Residue frames relative to the residue before (quaternion, step in Angstrom):
aa qw qx qy qz dx dy dz
M 1.0000 0.0000 0.0000 0.0000 0.00 0.00 0.00
Q 0.4293 -0.7125 0.5060 0.2280 3.56 -0.86 1.02
F 0.4309 -0.6802 0.5263 0.2732 3.59 -0.98 0.85
N 0.0966 -0.7803 0.6169 0.0346 3.54 -0.90 0.93
F 0.4588 -0.7159 0.4524 0.2690 3.57 -0.55 1.16
S 0.6436 0.5442 -0.3363 0.4201 3.61 0.96 -0.73
D 0.5637 0.5959 -0.3821 0.4255 3.59 1.27 -0.23
L 0.6058 0.5715 -0.3558 0.4241 3.59 1.20 -0.41
P 0.4082 -0.6580 0.5561 0.3020 3.57 -1.00 0.72
P 0.6314 -0.5311 0.3740 0.4235 3.63 -1.14 0.33
F 0.6351 -0.5266 0.4096 0.3893 3.55 -1.25 0.53
K 0.1769 -0.7704 0.6063 0.0873 3.54 -1.00 0.91
E 0.2868 -0.7383 0.5845 0.1760 3.58 -0.59 1.12
Q 0.1428 0.7894 -0.5760 0.1569 3.56 -0.32 1.27
G 0.3311 -0.6783 0.6091 0.2437 3.49 -1.29 0.45
C 0.6098 -0.5459 0.4022 0.4102 3.57 -1.20 0.29
C 0.7971 0.1954 -0.0636 0.5678 3.53 1.05 -0.75
D 0.0885 -0.8433 0.5296 0.0245 3.53 0.42 1.20
S 0.5283 0.6357 -0.4037 0.3922 3.56 1.29 -0.06
G 0.5450 -0.6573 0.3789 0.3568 3.59 1.26 -0.04
C 0.1701 0.8215 -0.5254 0.1420 3.58 0.80 0.96
D 0.3756 -0.7680 0.4449 0.2668 3.57 1.30 -0.19
C 0.2315 0.7559 -0.5700 0.2238 3.59 1.00 0.75
A 0.4695 -0.6792 0.4879 0.2831 3.56 -0.95 0.87
T 0.2168 -0.7804 0.5722 0.1290 3.58 -1.10 0.67
S 0.7799 0.1416 -0.1409 0.5932 3.59 1.27 0.13
N 0.2862 -0.7335 0.5945 0.1629 3.53 -1.27 0.57
L 0.5186 -0.5978 0.5039 0.3462 3.54 -1.27 0.39
K 0.5244 -0.6029 0.4921 0.3454 3.57 -1.15 0.60
S 0.4526 -0.6832 0.5105 0.2604 3.53 -1.07 0.79
S 0.3485 -0.7157 0.5603 0.2290 3.56 -1.12 0.63
T 0.6524 0.4587 -0.2990 0.5239 3.56 1.35 0.03
A 0.3672 -0.7353 0.5291 0.2110 3.56 -0.86 0.95
C 0.5871 -0.5536 0.4581 0.3729 3.54 -1.22 0.54
P 0.4542 -0.7111 0.4600 0.2764 3.63 -0.77 0.97
T 0.6630 0.5155 -0.3071 0.4476 3.61 1.20 -0.41
C 0.8327 0.1880 -0.0730 0.5157 3.59 0.75 -1.04
N 0.3995 -0.7576 0.4275 0.2893 3.58 1.34 -0.11
M 0.4938 0.6129 -0.4560 0.4154 3.60 1.17 0.50
F 0.4478 -0.6842 0.5078 0.2710 3.56 -1.14 0.64
G 0.2360 -0.7898 0.5557 0.1080 3.55 -0.82 1.04
E 0.5557 -0.5609 0.4707 0.3938 3.53 -1.12 -0.78
I 0.5154 -0.6366 0.4791 0.3155 3.56 -1.14 0.65
V 0.0584 -0.7791 0.6239 0.0188 3.57 -1.01 0.88
S 0.5721 -0.6100 0.4267 0.3442 3.55 -1.19 0.48
N 0.6081 -0.5412 0.4348 0.3850 3.54 -1.22 0.46
L 0.6059 0.5686 -0.3554 0.4281 3.59 1.04 -0.74
T 0.6358 0.5163 -0.3234 0.4739 3.59 1.00 -0.80
V 0.6804 0.4839 -0.2919 0.4666 3.57 0.81 -1.01
Y 0.6502 0.5172 -0.3082 0.4634 3.59 0.92 -0.91
S 0.6936 0.5071 -0.2829 0.4263 3.59 0.79 -1.01
L 0.7859 0.3556 -0.1653 0.4782 3.57 1.01 -0.76
S 0.5659 0.5830 -0.3906 0.4327 3.58 1.27 0.10
D 0.5679 -0.5853 0.4468 0.3679 3.55 -1.21 0.47
K 0.7312 -0.4636 0.2815 0.4137 3.57 -1.28 0.38
E 0.6426 0.5388 -0.3331 0.4311 3.58 0.93 -0.85
R 0.7011 0.4634 -0.2648 0.4729 3.60 0.92 -0.89
R 0.5764 0.6181 -0.3753 0.3806 3.60 1.09 -0.66
R 0.6158 0.5750 -0.3483 0.4110 3.58 1.04 -0.72
Q 0.6928 0.4801 -0.2610 0.4705 3.58 1.18 -0.53
I 0.6939 0.4829 -0.2541 0.4699 3.59 1.26 -0.24
D 0.2904 -0.7136 0.6135 0.1732 3.55 -0.93 0.95
Q 0.3106 -0.8111 0.4627 0.1779 3.57 -0.14 1.30
G 0.7111 0.4243 -0.2727 0.4898 3.60 1.10 -0.43
G 0.5967 0.6052 -0.3499 0.3940 3.56 1.24 -0.27
D 0.3325 -0.7020 0.5872 0.2276 3.49 -1.34 -0.18
D 0.0170 -0.8583 0.5116 -0.0347 3.54 0.33 1.29
G 0.5342 -0.6498 0.4019 0.3618 3.59 1.22 -0.20
Y 0.2226 0.7774 -0.5530 0.2007 3.59 1.03 0.70
S 0.1446 -0.7540 0.6345 0.0898 3.52 -1.23 0.61
I 0.3301 -0.7032 0.5879 0.2255 3.52 -1.28 0.42
C 0.3335 -0.7184 0.5753 0.2043 3.56 -0.96 0.90
L 0.2070 -0.8143 0.5369 0.0765 3.58 -0.67 1.12
T 0.4481 0.6811 -0.4583 0.3541 3.59 1.26 0.17
P 0.4403 -0.7421 0.4319 0.2625 3.63 -0.44 1.16
S 0.7329 0.4416 -0.2499 0.4532 3.60 0.92 -0.82
C 0.5890 0.5777 -0.3684 0.4284 3.62 1.24 -0.16
N 0.4202 -0.7283 0.4951 0.2190 3.58 -0.95 0.93
T 0.5617 0.5854 -0.3942 0.4318 3.59 1.26 -0.15
L 0.2323 -0.7605 0.5907 0.1370 3.56 -0.93 0.92
Y 0.7964 0.0261 0.0201 0.6038 3.58 0.73 -1.11
Y 0.0184 -0.8010 0.5983 0.0127 3.55 -1.12 0.59
L 0.0754 -0.7466 0.6608 0.0153 3.49 -1.29 0.62
K 0.7935 -0.1756 0.0481 0.5808 3.56 -0.24 1.31
K 0.8149 -0.1818 0.1486 0.5299 3.63 -0.43 -1.17
S 0.5780 0.5863 -0.3683 0.4319 3.59 1.27 -0.14
I 0.0486 -0.8095 0.5849 0.0139 3.59 -0.90 0.90
I 0.1750 -0.6984 0.6786 0.1451 3.49 -1.36 0.46
S 0.2587 -0.8024 0.5233 0.1240 3.54 -0.47 1.23
T 0.6947 -0.4835 0.3336 0.4151 3.55 -1.28 0.32
D 0.6773 0.4783 -0.3106 0.4648 3.61 1.04 -0.60
Q 0.6472 0.4719 -0.3308 0.4989 3.61 1.27 0.03
A 0.5390 0.5987 -0.4008 0.4364 3.57 1.30 0.27
R 0.5224 -0.6626 0.4570 0.2813 3.52 -1.21 0.58
R 0.7934 0.1222 -0.0942 0.5889 3.61 1.21 -0.15
E 0.6029 -0.5504 0.4291 0.3865 3.55 -1.30 0.27
F 0.2179 -0.7374 0.6228 0.1443 3.51 -1.27 0.39
H 0.4542 -0.7611 0.3826 0.2611 3.57 -0.39 1.22
L 0.6180 0.5316 -0.3779 0.4390 3.64 1.03 -0.43
K 0.7012 0.4202 -0.2562 0.5158 3.57 1.23 -0.41
D 0.6298 0.5290 -0.3086 0.4778 3.58 1.34 -0.07
S 0.3501 -0.7640 0.5037 0.2003 3.60 -0.75 0.98
S 0.4635 0.6886 -0.4408 0.3415 3.59 1.25 -0.09
S 0.4477 -0.6859 0.4979 0.2849 3.58 -1.01 0.77
T 0.6903 0.3649 -0.2590 0.5686 3.57 1.19 -0.48
H 0.1873 0.7856 -0.5686 0.1562 3.53 -0.46 1.17
T 0.6470 -0.5401 0.3862 0.3750 3.51 -1.27 0.48
I 0.1867 -0.7469 0.6298 0.1028 3.54 -1.05 0.88
C 0.7613 0.2057 -0.1133 0.6044 3.58 0.84 -1.00
Y 0.2506 -0.8009 0.5310 0.1175 3.55 -0.40 1.24
C 0.5922 0.5785 -0.3718 0.4200 3.62 1.13 -0.49
L 0.7942 0.2550 -0.1221 0.5379 3.58 0.95 -0.90
K 0.3781 -0.7464 0.4650 0.2895 3.59 1.32 -0.02
I 0.3144 0.7172 -0.5376 0.3127 3.54 0.74 1.18
D 0.2027 -0.8017 0.5524 0.1055 3.57 -0.81 0.99
R 0.7492 -0.4158 0.2930 0.4241 3.54 -1.36 0.23
D 0.6824 0.5008 -0.2991 0.4406 3.60 0.81 -0.96
E 0.6340 0.5285 -0.3348 0.4546 3.59 1.04 -0.72
I 0.6309 0.5245 -0.3302 0.4668 3.58 1.05 -0.74
V 0.6678 0.4944 -0.2972 0.4704 3.58 0.84 -0.98
D 0.6478 0.5200 -0.3123 0.4609 3.58 0.96 -0.86
A 0.6454 0.5188 -0.3223 0.4586 3.61 0.97 -0.80
V 0.6486 0.4931 -0.3183 0.4846 3.60 1.05 -0.71
H 0.7427 0.4394 -0.2384 0.4456 3.58 0.74 -1.06
N 0.8085 0.3232 -0.1486 0.4687 3.59 0.80 -0.97
Q 0.7585 0.3271 -0.2014 0.5264 3.58 1.09 -0.61
K 0.3508 -0.7872 0.4407 0.2512 3.54 1.41 -0.04
L 0.3653 0.6948 -0.5131 0.3472 3.53 0.96 0.99
T 0.0786 -0.8290 0.5534 0.0183 3.58 -0.87 0.88
G 0.6409 0.4806 -0.3378 0.4941 3.58 1.22 0.28
M 0.5756 -0.6228 0.4144 0.3302 3.57 -0.95 0.92
R 0.7037 0.4604 -0.2697 0.4692 3.56 0.73 -1.05
D 0.6195 0.5416 -0.3387 0.4563 3.59 1.05 -0.75
I 0.6571 0.5007 -0.3038 0.4746 3.57 0.96 -0.89
M 0.6487 0.5265 -0.3199 0.4469 3.59 0.88 -0.93
K 0.7014 0.4767 -0.2757 0.4526 3.57 0.77 -1.03
T 0.6591 0.5049 -0.3091 0.4639 3.59 1.02 -0.77
L 0.7310 0.4426 -0.2442 0.4584 3.58 0.88 -0.94
K 0.8644 0.0847 0.0293 0.4947 3.58 0.72 -1.03
G 0.6214 -0.5419 0.3659 0.4316 3.60 1.16 -0.24
E 0.7701 -0.3567 0.2725 0.4533 3.50 -1.37 -0.14
P 0.4345 -0.7051 0.4852 0.2804 3.63 -0.79 0.95
P 0.3986 -0.7426 0.4890 0.2249 3.59 -0.87 0.96
C 0.2894 -0.8050 0.4772 0.2011 3.60 1.26 -0.24
K 0.4102 0.6663 -0.5160 0.3487 3.54 0.53 1.21
C 0.0587 0.8664 -0.4916 0.0656 3.51 1.06 0.90
E 0.6604 0.5271 -0.3186 0.4296 3.58 0.91 -0.89
K 0.7119 0.4251 -0.2490 0.5004 3.59 1.14 -0.60
N 0.7672 0.4211 -0.1992 0.4409 3.60 1.01 -0.76
N 0.7131 0.4127 -0.2554 0.5059 3.59 0.98 -0.78
P 0.4969 -0.6914 0.4315 0.2981 3.63 -0.70 0.98
T 0.6522 0.4753 -0.3272 0.4917 3.61 1.16 -0.37
G 0.4327 -0.6906 0.4603 0.3519 3.57 1.24 -0.42
L 0.6129 0.5842 -0.3188 0.4260 3.56 1.31 0.01
C 0.5620 -0.5432 0.4998 0.3732 3.51 -1.35 0.32
C 0.4469 -0.7071 0.4885 0.2482 3.57 -1.06 0.75
E 0.3118 0.8204 -0.4463 0.1746 3.57 1.34 -0.06
D 0.6966 0.4785 -0.2961 0.4450 3.62 0.72 -0.98
E 0.6982 0.4595 -0.2742 0.4755 3.58 0.84 -0.97
F 0.6264 0.5432 -0.3292 0.4520 3.59 0.97 -0.87
N 0.6957 0.4651 -0.2747 0.4735 3.61 0.83 -0.99
Q 0.6110 0.5417 -0.3511 0.4583 3.60 1.09 -0.64
I 0.6503 0.5015 -0.3171 0.4744 3.60 0.97 -0.79
I 0.6093 0.5343 -0.3498 0.4701 3.60 1.02 -0.72
K 0.6648 0.5047 -0.3022 0.4604 3.59 0.86 -0.97
E 0.6567 0.5050 -0.3084 0.4676 3.60 0.94 -0.87
A 0.6447 0.5141 -0.3218 0.4653 3.59 0.99 -0.79
I 0.6479 0.4932 -0.3134 0.4887 3.58 1.02 -0.76
D 0.6862 0.5061 -0.2791 0.4416 3.58 0.88 -0.99
S 0.6030 0.5768 -0.3655 0.4125 3.60 1.10 -0.56
Y 0.7156 0.4020 -0.2530 0.5121 3.59 1.25 -0.20
V 0.4879 0.6583 -0.4477 0.3581 3.57 1.22 0.16
């Protein structure tokens, strides 16, 4: 069956947790440069760093505190989180981080483990155009644990909705 763009409902601007979970959608820029690549990252919570670090590194992190960890967003840099001279490298993390992964298929929603291709497929083949609709259809109700699951500590809402828009636009 041929895909017909007119079969798609209009884009629905939705959040993953329209119930108001207050997941952050942006981080403040760090005033400290990454000790490895000297680029400035973004500030992340200790809870994010604690949740995504391996067991050995967890002992050094006060999960309820605010030590000023930052995330390095430079794709070619092996540092994931840093605090002054202390670093947590990508191989000391409990999961992959798509900005550090060269794979074209990477996780967008870390809470439900939904990747880019699954989102595009849901738009093209299931004719879904809302973030929450796609999440519920593919994996169920979102648990909204962005601060613990996403390496940035942020909600995937902006990136998820951007991929939906791109999938729709690719058929215009």
